[in-house]
N, C-alpha and C positions, 0 to 999 in steps of 0.2 A: 189259495191263490187262483185267480181267474185265468182261464186258458187264453193264450194268445191265438187269435184267429185272423191274421192279416188277409186282406183281399188278394185272391189268387191272381197271379200274372199269367194268364192263359195264352197258349200259342196256337190252338186249333180253332179256326173260325167255324161258324155254323154251317157254311157251305161245304167246308172240307169234311166236317164230321158227318154231314148228311150223305156226301158221296162215299165216304168210308163205309157208312151203314148200308148204302145201296149196293155198292160193289163188293162188299165183304163176303157175300155168299156166292158170287159169280166167279168161278175158277175153271181150271182145265177139266174138273169133274163134270161140269155141264157141257162144255164144248166137245170133249172127247169121250168121257165116260158114259154119257147118255146112250151112245151106240151099243155098249155092252148091256146096259139095262134093257134096251129095246129088244135085243136078240134073245134075252132070257124071258121077257115078259110078253112081248107082242104089242098089238095096238093099244092094249089097256095100260100102257106105260104111264100115261098122264095121270091115271088114278093112283098109281104107285107114288108118283111125285106129289100128288095132292095129299096122300096120307102122311108121307114123310114131312111135308111142309106143315101140315096141321100140328104135328108133334113139335117142330121147331117153333112154331108160333106160340104154342102153349108155354114152352120153356122160356121164350123171350118175354112173354107177358108176366110170368112169375118173377123173372129176373128184373123186369122193369118195376114191379111193385116194390121190391127190396131196394133197387138202385136209386129210385126217386126218393124213397124215404131216407136213404143214407148213401149218397154218391161217394164212391171211393175208388181209387186205382185198384184194379184186381178185385173188384167188389165181391164176386161170388165166392172167392176163397174166404173173405171176411165173413160172409153170411153163413158159410159152412162152419166156421169157427164159432160164431155167435150162437148158432142153433144146436150144434152137435158136439162142440168141444174143440180144444186145441188140436187134437189128432186129425180132425176132419179138415180144418183150415190148412194145416201143414200138408196133408195128403193131397188136397185139391190143388194147392199152389204148386207143389213140386211135380205132380202128375201132369198138370196143364202145361207147365214149362217144358217138361220132357216131351210131351206130345208135339209142341210147336217147334222145338229145336230139331226134332227128327223130320218134321215137315219142311223146315227150312232147307235141310240137305236134299230132301226129295224134290222140292220145287226147283232148286238150282239144277239138279240133274235133268228134270223134265224140260226146263228152259234150254239146256245145252242140246238135248235131243232135237228140239224144234229148230235150233240154229243149224244143226247138222244137215237139215233139209236143204239149206242154201249153201253152206260151207262144210263140205264133207271131209276136208283134209285135216282139221284141227281135232286133237284128242278130246273126247267128251269131258273128261275130268278137268281139263284146263279151262274149257268154256264154262263149266259149272263154277269153278273157283273164281273166274273173272266176274260172273254174274253175282255171286255171293259177295265178293269184294265191293262191287258197285253199290249193292243195296246196303251193305254195312256202312259205307261212306255216307250214303244218303241219310241214314238214321243218325249217324254221329254228328252230322253238320248242325242240325237243329230240328226241333219238333215241328216247326213250321215247314221246313223243307220236306220232311216226311209227309206232312199233310198235303202240301202242294203236289208232290209227286203222285201221291195216292189219288188226289182229286182228278188229275188229268188221265192217269192210267185207268182208274175205275170208270171215268167218263167214256173212254174208248170201248171198254167192255159193254157198258150200258148201251152206247150208241149202236154197237154191232148187233146186240140182241133186239133192240127196238127196230132196227132196219130189217132184220130177219122176220120179226113179227108182222111188220107192215107189208113187206113184199110177199111173205108167205100167205098172209090173209087174202091179199088181192088175188094171188094165184089160186087158192083153194076155192074161193067163192065164184071164180069164173070171170073176173074182170081182167085177167091177163090175156095178152094177144094169143089167139088160137087155142084158148083153154076154156072149158065149160065147168060149171059147178060140179065138183066130184069129191065124194067122201067114201068112195068104194074101197080104198085101201084099208079102211077100218075093219072090214069084214071079209074081203075077197080072198084072203090068203090064209085060210085055216080058221077063220072066225075071229071074234073080238078077243077071246081068251084062248089062243091056239095052244098054249102050254098049261092050260088049266087056270082056274080062278086063284088057286093058292099061289101061283107065280107072282101075282100082284102084291101080295103081302110079303112074300119072300124077298122081293126086290127092294123093299123098304130098307133092308139091311145095307144094301149097296148105296142107295140113293141118299140116305141120311148123312153119309160122309161127304157127299158133294155139296151139302148145304151148311157145313160147319163154317163158322166165321161170323155169324150174325151177332154173337155176344161180344165181339171185339169193340163194338160201339160203346158198350158200357165201361170198358177199360179206358178208351180214348176220351170218354166224357169227362173224366177227372181233369183233363187238360184242355177242355173246351171253355167257351165264354159263359155258357149257361148250362151246367151239368144236368139239372133236373129236367129242363125243357128238352135238352138234347136226347137224353135217354128215353123219355116218354115218346118223343117223335120217332126215334129209331125203332122202338118196339112196335109202335102202331104201323109204321110203314112196311115192316117186314111181311105183313099180310099181303099187301098189294104186290110186293116184290116177288114173293114166292108164287102167288097165283098167276102173275103175268109172265115173269121170266122163266120159271121152271115148268109150271103146268101148261102155260100157253105154248111154250117152245116145244115141249114133248108132244102135245096134241097136233101141232102143225107138222112136226117131223113125220109122225106115223100116218098123217093124212096125205102128205105130199109124195111119200115113197112107200113101197111095200116094206114091211118091217124086216123081212128076211134079207134085204139088201143093205142093212146097216150093221155096223159093228165088225166089219172085216178088218184084217190086219193092214196097217199102214206104217208110215215112218213113226218111230217112237212109241209103237204100241197100236191101239185101235184107231183107225181112221175116224175123223170127225164126221158124224152124220150131217152136220151143218154144211160141210163141203159137198156131200152127195146131194143134199137138198138144193143148194144153190146151182149146182151143175144141172140138176133135173130141170130147173127153171130157166136154164140158159144164161146164167150170169157169167161173163167172161172172167178168167183169172181167179175163180172161186177158191182154188186150193191155196194160192199165194196170199189172198186176202185173209182167209180164215187162219192160216198159219201165223200171220202177223198179229191177228187178234188174239189167238191162243197164247202167243209169246207175251203179248201185253198182259194178258190175264195172269200168266205165271209170274211175271215180274211184279205185278201188283200184289199178288198173294205173297211172294217172297218178301216184299217190302213190309207188308202189314204183319206177316208172321214174325219177322225180326223185331218189329215194334212190340208185338204182343208178348213174345218170350222175354224181352228185356224188361218190360214193365212188370211182368209177374215176378221176375227175379228181384227187381227193386222192392216189390211188395214183401217178398219173403224176407229180404234183409231188414226191411222196416219193422217186420213182426218178430225180429230176432231169430229167424229160422234159416238164415243164410248169412255169410260173412258180412259184417257191418260196412265194410269198404264198398259194397255194391250199391250203397245209397249215395256214393260220391257222384256229384254232377259237375258238368263243365259250366263255364260262364254263360253258355247258351241254354242252360237248363236241361242238358241231355245226360242221362245216366250212362256215361261212356263205359264204365267198368261192366255194367250189366249187359250192355250191347255187345261188347267185345267177348265176354264170357259165353254168351249165347252163340255168337258168330263162330267161335272156336269149335264148338260142338258141331255146328253146321259144316265147317271145313272137314272135321274128322269123319262125318257121315259121307261126304263126297269122296274122301280118300278111301273109306271102307267100300264104297260102291265100286271104286276103280280096281281095288286089289282083292276084295273078298265079297263080291256081290251076292253070291249064293250062300254065304255063311253069316258073317258079321252083319252086313247091311240088311239082309233078309230078316235076321233076328231082330234088329232095331225096328224095322218097319212093323213086324208082327207084334212085338212087345208093346207098341204104342197104338195099335190099331183100334182097340175098343175103349181106350182111355177116355176119349171125349164123351162116350156114353156114360161112363162112371161119373164124370163131372156133371153131366146133365141130370143124372139121377140124384146126385147130392144137391144140386140146385133146387130140384123139385121138393126133396125132403126138407131142405132148409126153409123154403117158403112156407110149407105146411106148418113146420114147428114154430117159426117166428110169427106167423099170422095167428096161430093158436095162443101163443104166449103174449103177444103185444096188442092183439085186437086190431080193428080196422078203422077206428074213429079218426085217426090222424092221417090216414093214407090218402095221397092224391091220385095214385094209380092203383087199381085193384085187379087182382086175378079174377077172371070171369067164373061164375058158378062155383065159388069156393064152398066146401072142400071137394066137391065131387070131381070137377075137372082136374084139379091138382092131383088127386089120388089116381084118377084114370091115366093121367100123363105119366106118373111114376110107374104104374103097372105096365103101360105100353113100352117104356124103356126097358123094363125087366123082360118083357116078352121078346123084344128085339135081341137082347143078350142071350136069352134061352134059344131063340132061333139060330143065332150064330153058333151055339153049342151043337145043334143038330146038323148044321150044314158043314160038310167035310171041308169045303173050301175056306171057311172062316173060323173053324174050330180052333186052329192053332193060334189065331189072333186073339181070340177070347182067353184061352188058357195062359198065353204069355203075357197078355195085358193084366190078367188077374194076378199073375206072379209079380209084375211090376207094382201093382197096388199093394200087395202083401209086403213086399220088400220095403216100400216107403213107410207103411204103417209100423213095421218092425223097427226101422231106423228111428222113427219118432220116439217109440217107447224105450229103445236102448239109450237114446240121448237123455230122455227124461230120467231114467233109472240112474244113469251115470251121474247126472247133476244132483239128483236128490240124495244119492248115497254118500256124497262127499261131505265130510264134517265141516261145520261152520268154523271159520278161523276163531280161536279163542281170544278173548279180550286180554291184552297185556297191560297191567297196571304200571304206571310210571313210579319210580322210587321216590320222587318228590313232586309236589304240585307243579304242573306245567306253567310256563310263563308265555310261551309263544306256540299257539296251536294252529296247525294247518288243517283245514277241513276240505276234503274232496267228496263231493256229492252231486247228484243231478236230480233224479226223480224224487228222491227222499230229502232233498235239501232243506225243505221247510216243514218237515214232519215234527210232530210233538216229541217223538222219541229222541230224535237227534238234538232238538233244542234243549230238552231236559238234560241230556248227557253233557252238552256244552255248558249248561248252567251249573251243573255239578262240578265240572272241572274249574270253572271260573268263579266259584262261590265267594272267593275273597276279593273279586273284582280287580285282581292284579294281572289277570290273564288277557293277552291280546290275541284276537282271532283273525285269521286270513282265510277266506272262503274261496275255493276254486270250483267253478262249475264248468265241466267240459261241454263245449258247444257241439253236441252230437245229435244228429237227426234221429237216430235210433233211441237214445236215452231220453231225449226230451219228448219223444212221441210224435214229433212233427212229420216224420217219414211215413207214419201210419195215416195221417190226415191230409197230406199235401202231395202233389205230384212233383216230379223232378224239377219242373220249371221254377218253382217258388219255395222249395223245401229249405234252402239255406237261409234266406231272409227270415222265414218263419222260425227257424231254429235259433238264430241269434236273438230274436225278439223274445222267444220263450225262455231261453237260458238267462238272458238279462233280467227278465221279470222275476224269475226264481231267485236269482242272486240278490236283487234289490229287496225282495220280501224278507229273505233271511237276514240280511244286514240290518234292515230296519228293526226286525224282531230283537236281534241281539243288542242293538244300540238302545232300544227302548227299555231293555232290561238292565241297562247301565254298563254294558261291556264296550270295550274298544274293539271295533271290527272294521275290516276293509275286505276287498275281494277283487276277483278278476274272472273273466271268461277264459277257459283253457282250451287247448287243442282237443279235437274230438276223441283222440285216443287217450284214455284216462291216465296211463302210466307216464306218458309224455307230458300231459298237463300237470301231473303231480311233480315230476322232476323239475319242470320250469318253476313251479310254486316253491319248491324246496330251495332252489338256487336263489330266488329273489327274496324269500322271506326268512330263511334260515330258522326253521321251527325246532322246538325240542320235543314236540309231540305231534303225531299225525292221527287224524280221525278220518276214516273212510266209511261213508254211509252207503249201505247196499240194501236191496230188497232181499227177502228170504232166498236161500241157496237155490231152490228149485226154479225160481223166477229170475234170478240175477245173472245178467250177462257178465258182469265183472267177476262174480264168483266162478262162473263157468270157465273164465280165462285166467284164473289164479291171480287176479289183481292184488288181493290182500297178501298172499304169500310172497309174490314177487316184490311187492313194496317192502316187506319185512327183510327180504334178502338184499334189496338194493340200498336201503337207507338204514343207518346204524342208530336209529332212534325208535322209541316205542310207537307201534302202529295199532290203533284200536279200531275194531270193526263194529259199527253200530248197525244193527239189522232193524229196518223200519218198513212200513208200508207207505206208498206214495200218497200224497194228499190228493183228494178228489179234484180233478182238473179236466177241463175240456181238451187238454192235450194228451193225456195219458190214457 
């Protein structure tokens, strides 16, 4: 059967996706966290940002090679699955989701602390919950509302950075009133490397986390109007974004001010060095302006974090690694169940921060701290494996200098992880994140062992040849094994068949190839095509056969078919036990308990299809 591939009804425009890509790496980590990096590194901070940026650029280029070749929601989890096996896809998906739902709670708290600067009488946790509720509502409304919100908020972040770069450059080169060309701050306060050259590379561990988010564009691309072009453009533009926004800003900061004057304590943690720089240049109201910008950056990150977490949960459900109900979407094409599930964890993180900040919340932050590096490492390994396996002839975007740069990138990520192990400040993050990784992998194999160890339900032969056979099947509905079994049952051509195909995004495979916006139309088309092919095959063999599309939940679809058709035999076709969702949830045994007629389980492999 040919796969159904309807044209995708995309909700993110190119301008929205471009701004998501541009603003995705600009967060509070740059506006506030850069002061901490400067304190530890000195004037050479911009080199640290350059090294971390180079690593992100390499990862994005590798991801772009794979994503352009096969655009998909949550693409890097799929690439890990294709290259290293099911355990890798499962691990990357759940770890990435875990990372972002913890960040959702953290960003909500960060936003609340900024608001406290203006309104100090409202409890922090209430402000955080209000912010989180607002961003959840934005994501629930529609994909386009998320895109529009992110477009304007990311635009504010970008505008603030551009303004700083322009004004700061004018100030440094001596075009500012009463100011001469002056680069003395680069060397006048203990030299260019006051804390030693090694501090530049040590700082990469901190800086790399402020750049996380560039890969969100590859997830959003599945809901854009031109996925291949969008991913390639986002990956290429990340070079300019990091060079200008991060390296350029860091260079101007250490040139405008002595490095020792940045990174002091202020409201909500470290004061923004951008505030200090604007005040040094005499910009009035700098603190209020930058606090508003930082709040915008936090809300933007919170909005995109919620989007990213929910889409990864959607992907996990589509790959049968999370409850199938998480692929349910609203009429607006929004995966509401996945958004609400992710939001609930964010709410719990906020509550944990309010009642147990030094224990539970601290544990959650540390146990997710290094996860993004594990994900980046698996992206690099996946690209190396897939490139070796599939070659490069058909690739539209290629990783530079393969395999040397790919291998060096993977080794650099390993070096950062090792550095975290030697650093007493980040060692606990590495160890607890490794624990999270190990737990997820163990859960994968426990689940696989449980499914594989369960016996296949035995075939129960009817006492007399059946006359009315109800067939429940989806992925294997047109397999030769099922058709042969039905032909055996109806050998005397007196048997009447009624075929029920549950319209499930998971079982048809459309959830694995389509975004939330258009998954249900694609599901109905795929299920109908499978039903039509099966009925045609049976009729051409001389049998009487009709059928219907059932509810996405198989037992409910089966119950409706039994009520309307009144069969004397039921045939349920599944994949092998270790691969079958229906076997995992006892569909065969529960059907035998529910209906007082013979139930036969036919085990078959899906027919090769573009949907499965």
